[in-house]
C-alpha positions in Angstrom: 0.0 0.0 0.0 1.2 3.5 -0.8 1.4 6.1 1.9 -1.5 8.2 0.7 -3.8 5.2 0.6 -2.6 4.2 4.1 -3.6 7.6 5.5 -7.0 7.5 3.8 -7.8 4.1 5.3 -6.5 4.8 8.8 -9.1 4.2 11.5 -8.2 7.7 12.8 -10.4 9.1 10.0 -13.3 7.9 12.2 -12.0 10.0 15.1 -11.7 13.0 12.8 -15.2 12.7 11.5 -16.5 12.4 15.1 -14.9 15.7 16.1 -15.8 17.4 12.7 -12.3 17.2 11.4 -8.8 17.1 12.8 -8.1 19.0 15.9 -7.5 22.5 14.6 -4.6 24.9 15.5 -5.0 26.5 18.9 -7.2 23.6 20.1 -6.5 21.3 23.0 -7.5 17.6 23.1 -7.2 15.2 26.0 -7.0 11.4 26.0 -7.8 10.1 29.5 -7.6 6.8 31.3 -6.3 5.0 34.4 -2.6 4.3 34.4 -1.3 1.6 32.1 -4.4 1.5 29.8 -2.7 2.9 26.7 -2.8 6.7 26.5 0.8 7.1 25.3 0.3 4.4 22.7 -2.7 6.3 21.4 -0.9 9.6 21.3 2.0 8.0 19.4 -0.3 6.4 16.9 -2.1 9.7 16.5 1.3 11.5 16.0 2.5 8.8 13.6 -0.7 9.3 11.5 0.2 13.0 11.3 3.7 12.2 10.3 2.3 10.0 7.4 0.5 13.2 6.3 3.7 15.1 6.1 3.0 17.0 9.4 5.7 17.9 11.9 5.3 16.7 15.5 6.9 17.7 18.8 6.4 15.1 21.5 6.9 16.7 25.0 7.4 14.1 27.7 7.3 14.7 31.4 8.5 11.2 32.2 11.9 10.6 33.7 13.1 8.8 30.5 12.1 9.1 26.9 13.7 5.9 25.4 10.4 4.0 25.8 8.7 6.7 23.7 11.1 6.3 20.8 10.6 2.5 21.0 6.8 3.0 20.8 7.2 5.2 17.7 9.4 2.5 16.1 7.1 -0.4 17.1 3.9 1.3 16.0 5.4 2.3 12.6 6.5 -1.3 12.1 3.1 -2.6 12.9 1.4 -0.2 10.6 3.8 -0.9 7.8 3.4 -4.7 8.3 -0.4 -4.7 8.6 -1.0 -2.4 5.6 1.9 -3.8 3.6 3.4 -0.3 3.2 5.6 0.1 0.1 9.2 1.3 0.5 8.7 1.1 4.3 12.3 2.1 5.3 12.4 5.1 3.0 9.1 6.2 4.4 10.4 5.6 8.0 13.5 7.8 7.3 11.2 10.6 6.0 9.0 10.5 9.0 11.6 10.6 11.7 13.0 13.9 10.2 9.6 15.4 11.1 9.5 14.2 14.7 11.2 15.7 17.8 11.0 14.3 21.3 11.7 16.7 24.2 11.9 15.9 27.9 11.1 18.1 30.9 10.4 17.6 34.6 7.1 19.2 35.5 8.3 19.9 39.0 10.3 23.1 39.1 9.9 23.9 35.4 7.6 26.7 34.4 5.4 26.7 31.3 7.5 29.6 30.0 10.7 27.5 30.1 8.9 24.8 28.1 7.7 27.5 25.7 11.2 28.9 25.2 12.5 25.5 24.2 9.7 24.8 21.8 10.0 28.3 20.3 13.8 27.7 19.8 13.1 24.4 18.1 10.5 26.0 15.8 12.4 29.2 15.0 16.1 28.5 15.5 15.8 24.8 14.5 13.6 25.7 11.5 11.1 22.9 12.6 7.7 23.9 11.4 5.6 22.1 14.0 2.0 21.4 13.4 1.1 19.4 16.5 2.4 19.0 20.1 1.9 16.0 22.3 2.1 16.7 26.1 2.6 13.3 27.5 2.7 12.6 31.3 1.5 16.1 32.3 0.3 15.9 35.9 -3.1 17.6 36.1 -3.3 17.1 39.9 -0.1 19.2 40.5 -0.7 21.6 37.6 -2.7 24.8 37.7 -5.5 26.2 35.6 -3.3 29.4 35.1 -0.5 27.3 33.6 -3.0 25.5 31.4 -4.4 28.8 30.2 -0.9 29.8 29.2 -0.4 26.6 27.3 -3.6 27.2 25.3 -2.6 30.8 24.6 0.8 29.5 23.4 -0.8 27.0 21.1 -3.1 29.6 19.6 -0.2 32.0 19.1 1.9 29.5 17.3 -1.0 27.8 15.5 -0.4 24.4 17.1 -2.9 21.6 17.9 -2.1 20.1 21.3 -3.0 16.6 22.6 -2.6 15.7 26.3 -2.5 12.4 28.1 -4.5 12.4 31.3 -3.9 9.9 34.0 -7.1 9.4 36.0 -6.6 8.9 39.8 -10.0 7.3 40.0 -13.2 6.6 38.0 -15.1 9.6 39.3 -17.0 11.7 36.6 -19.5 14.5 36.6 -23.0 14.2 35.2 -21.7 14.8 31.7 -19.2 11.9 31.9 -16.2 14.2 32.2 -13.4 12.8 34.6 -13.4 14.8 37.8 -9.7 15.5 37.6 -10.4 17.6 34.5 -13.2 19.7 36.0 -11.3 22.9 36.6 -9.5 22.6 33.3 -12.6 21.9 31.2 -13.2 25.4 29.8 -9.8 25.2 28.1 -10.1 21.7 26.7 -11.9 21.3 23.4 -12.0 17.5 23.0 -12.0 14.8 25.7 -11.7 11.1 24.9 -11.7 8.4 27.5 -10.2 4.9 27.2 -11.8 2.0 29.0 -10.4 -1.5 29.1 -12.7 -4.4 28.2 -11.9 -8.1 28.1 -10.1 -8.1 24.8 -9.3 -4.5 23.9 -9.5 -0.9 25.0 -12.6 1.1 23.9 -12.8 4.8 23.0 -15.5 7.2 24.1 -15.9 10.8 23.0 -17.0 12.7 26.1 -16.5 16.3 25.1 -16.7 17.7 21.5 -16.2 21.4 21.9 -19.6 22.7 23.3 -21.2 19.3 23.2 -21.0 16.3 25.6 -22.1 13.3 23.4 -20.7 10.5 25.7 -20.4 8.6 22.4 -18.8 5.3 21.6 -16.3 6.0 18.8 -16.3 2.3 17.7 -12.5 2.4 17.9 -10.4 -0.1 19.8 -6.8 -0.2 21.0 -5.2 -3.6 20.6 -3.1 -4.1 23.7 -0.7 -6.5 21.9 0.1 -4.3 18.8 -0.7 -0.9 20.4 -2.6 -0.1 17.2 -5.9 1.7 17.0 -8.4 -0.1 14.9 -12.1 -0.1 14.0 -14.2 -2.5 16.2 -15.0 -4.7 13.3 -11.4 -5.1 12.1 
């Protein structure tokens, strides 16, 4: 399969249709679940899909190490290439990694402005025309709404779409299905998706879609073995 056909047939087109198109510049999306369910794998698959489209991705990790993230990118690319029988896979791989940057910060003691300066330097001084930023491992319990507002303003200023992973400390939600840990941040978040493990796979639910709260099953699943997102009937 050629790259263009692979992009067209990706199950992530279902997600885009559900939120009326890809997350636009200046918007914030969140993928939320309990620890160990597959948030980072989802974000990496989402980022890889953007890379296949020729987009530039900055993956900001707040984890202590980033080697596992690089491994996830490699593993997910290999699985996609194998499953879809991608033509010239290694050539495509080499093209994609040029458009991906992984950055690492400790959230404790590091201000949003310090993160912004590093991202700005990568974009301007490094001539890296980023389209999307992944914030992986951001601790919403220790963060502040003020800092989050700064992140959204920064995304709008630079024309970046931003996806967050959200680790849920419990299963508590409000009456609209929004995880309680996101309550204070909700005005700044445009899209909220939750991941729920079932017996054989992880299911996706669209909780917030801008001004709407559909609590809708997206009919997507995450395969815990391959880390790939697929349609439920695949």
